[in-house]
C-alpha positions as CSV (number, residue, x, y, z in Angstrom):
1,M,0.0,0.0,0.0
2,A,1.4,3.4,-1.0
3,P,1.9,6.1,1.7
4,V,-0.7,8.8,1.9
5,T,0.4,12.4,1.1
6,L,-1.6,15.5,1.7
7,K,-1.4,18.0,-1.2
8,H,-2.7,21.4,-1.9
9,G,-2.2,23.8,-4.8
10,R,1.4,24.5,-4.0
11,G,2.7,21.1,-2.9
12,L,2.7,19.1,0.3
13,Y,1.3,20.3,3.6
14,S,3.8,20.9,6.4
15,L,3.1,19.8,9.9
16,F,2.7,23.5,10.9
17,A,0.2,24.0,8.0
18,L,-1.8,20.9,9.1
19,Y,-1.9,22.3,12.7
20,N,-3.2,25.6,11.4
21,L,-5.7,23.9,9.0
22,Y,-7.2,21.8,11.8
23,H,-6.7,24.2,14.7
24,D,-10.3,24.2,15.7
25,E,-10.9,20.6,14.8
26,L,-10.5,17.4,16.8
27,A,-7.1,17.0,15.1
28,S,-5.8,20.0,17.1
29,K,-5.6,17.5,20.0
30,L,-2.2,16.6,18.5
31,S,-0.9,20.1,18.8
32,K,-2.1,20.3,22.4
33,L,-0.5,17.0,23.2
34,H,2.8,18.2,21.6
35,R,2.6,21.3,23.8
36,Q,2.0,19.3,26.9
37,L,4.9,17.0,26.1
38,D,7.2,20.0,25.5
39,L,6.3,21.5,28.8
40,S,6.8,18.1,30.6
41,V,10.3,17.7,29.2
42,L,11.2,21.3,30.1
43,N,9.9,20.7,33.6
44,A,11.7,17.3,34.0
45,Y,15.1,19.0,33.2
46,G,14.3,22.1,35.2
47,W,14.5,24.3,32.1
48,S,12.5,27.4,31.2
49,E,10.6,28.2,28.0
50,V,12.3,31.6,27.9
51,G,15.8,30.2,28.3
52,D,18.2,29.4,25.4
53,L,17.2,25.8,24.8
54,L,20.1,25.1,22.5
55,S,22.6,26.4,25.1
56,Q,20.9,24.2,27.8
57,L,21.0,21.1,25.5
58,L,24.7,21.8,24.8
59,D,25.4,22.1,28.5
60,L,23.6,18.8,29.2
61,N,25.4,17.1,26.4
62,L,28.8,18.3,27.7
63,E,27.9,17.2,31.3
64,L,26.9,13.8,30.1
65,S,30.0,13.4,28.0
66,D,32.1,14.3,31.0
67,R,30.3,11.8,33.2
68,E,30.7,9.1,30.5
69,E,34.4,9.7,30.3
70,E,34.7,9.4,34.1
71,G,32.8,6.1,34.0
72,L,29.9,7.5,36.0
73,A,26.3,6.5,35.5
74,I,24.2,8.5,33.1
75,V,20.5,8.6,34.2
76,G,17.5,10.6,33.1
77,P,15.9,13.4,35.1
78,W,13.2,11.1,36.4
79,D,15.6,9.2,38.6
80,P,15.2,10.3,42.2
81,N,18.8,9.4,42.9
82,R,20.2,11.6,40.1
83,R,23.2,13.6,41.2
C-alpha cells in the first residue's frame, strides 16, 4: 500500500500547516499534546521556556559526556537518585 500524502495547490502540507488547518478541529488535539509533552520535558530538566534551549542542550550534552568519560552512570531526570 502506498503512503498517503496530503497535497494542496502549491505542494505538500507541512506539519505546521496541518496544525493551522485543523486548529479548531478534533485534530488539534495533536498540537495540544505536543505542547503538553514539550512542557513536561522542560519541567523534567528544570528548564524554562524563555531560556536558550540550544545552550541548555549543549550544557547537558557536555555534562553527560564528562560523566561518561569518568565512568559515571548517566541517568534521566526522572531518577530520584540523580546527582
